[in-house]
N, C-alpha and C positions, 0 to 999 in steps of 0.2 A: 543440398538446401538447407538454409537456416530457417527457424521458424521462433515466432514470438506471438504469445497470446496473453491478451487483457480481457478482464470479465467485469460484469456489473449484473444488474436486475432490474425487472420493469415489474409493476403491477397496472393491468388493465382489466377492462370490459370489454364486451364484445358480444356480437350475435352473428350467425352465420346463415346464408339463403342456402336453402335446397333441402330436398326430404330427405338426402343420404347423411346430412348432419344431425338428424334427430332430435333431440331435446336440446341439442346446443343450439337450434335455432331461437330460443330462447337465449334472452341476456343472461350471459355469466361472466364469470371473473377467471382471470389467469396469474400467476405468478413465474416470470421467466427467468431463470439465468442467463444471462446472454454472454458468449466467447465470440471473441472476434481473435483468430490466428492469421499473421500476417507472415508471408512465406517470399525469401528474396534467398538466390547464389551466393551473394556476398555481402560483407559489412560496410558502414562507411568508415573513413577514416580514423573515428574514435571506436570502431569496432561495433558498432550499433547497428541492429536490423533498422528499427525505428526508435524514435523516442516514445520511451516507454510512459512516461508523464504525460506527453501530448496523447498519445493513443488514449489513454483512460479519460482525456479531457475529450476529446472527441466522441467516442463511443457514448458518454455521459450527454453531451450535448445532444446527439442524435435520440438517445432514450428520454432525454427530459422532454421531446419533442411528443410523446404520447405517454409517459409514464403517468400513472393513477388518471387516465382519460378512459372513456367511452371511445373507441376506435369508431364506431358507429356514427359519430357524430365531427370526425376530424376530417376537414377537405382533402387532405392529401390521400385519407383511404376512400374516398367516393367512389362508390360502387364496386368495391374490392370486397370479398371473403377474407376475412384478415386471418388467416390460418397460418401456425405457427412455421410452416415452410415460406408461405408469403412475408412474414416480416421477416424473416433471414434475408430472401431476397432484398427487403429493401434496407435492410442495416447494411447489408454489402454495397448497396449503389451510393447509399450515404457517406460511407468510409472510402469509396474509390473515387469520390468527389473531394474528400478531405485529403487523399495522398494527392490527387494531380493537382490540388491546390496548394500542396507543400505544407501542410500543415501537421505533418507527424514526422518533421525533419528530415535532413538531405538522407538520410537513410532510407526514408520511404521512396525515394526516387527509383529504387532497386529493387522494391516489392514488384512480384511477377505475379503472384496468386494469393489469395486469400479466401478463408472458411469462416462464415458466421455460423455459430451452432446456437439455437435455443434449447434450453433444458426446460421442458413443461412440469417434468418431476422425476423423481430417480429410474422411472421404467419407461420414458418416453420423452424423445428429444427429435429436432429435425435439424438440418442443416444445409447452406448452399455455398455451393463452392465454386469459384472460376476465376479466370487469369483476370488481372487487373487490366482494363483498356487504357490506351491512351499515354502510357508512360514508357518513354523511349529508352532502348538498352543504352547504359553507358558504358 
């Protein structure tokens, strides 16, 4: 299995609902390094897994949707505790849509799974890893 990873970062503000979050129930900030790892069993005709430039552009486009925002105010996250784990799932879903739309090049059609990892600090991070739905094996 081949893999290719692109990375970027975001700065956000948010708060959590629920006593289990203690002081994080108050509005606070976070800076995340975001990594997206694409996996495929084969490369395309040019020996690419995905177009790395296109993957970076798509990741940045997704992150621009919430970078430098208070997530509590964005309709896309309404009613959600925007935990690190949940944000991994959100970015994963958006990248799956980009793959399905052919935005990551011809090689993107061979991507079978993807892992999105958000590093909150050098000591703590979370990830969401799953198969990429809806892309037929070629």
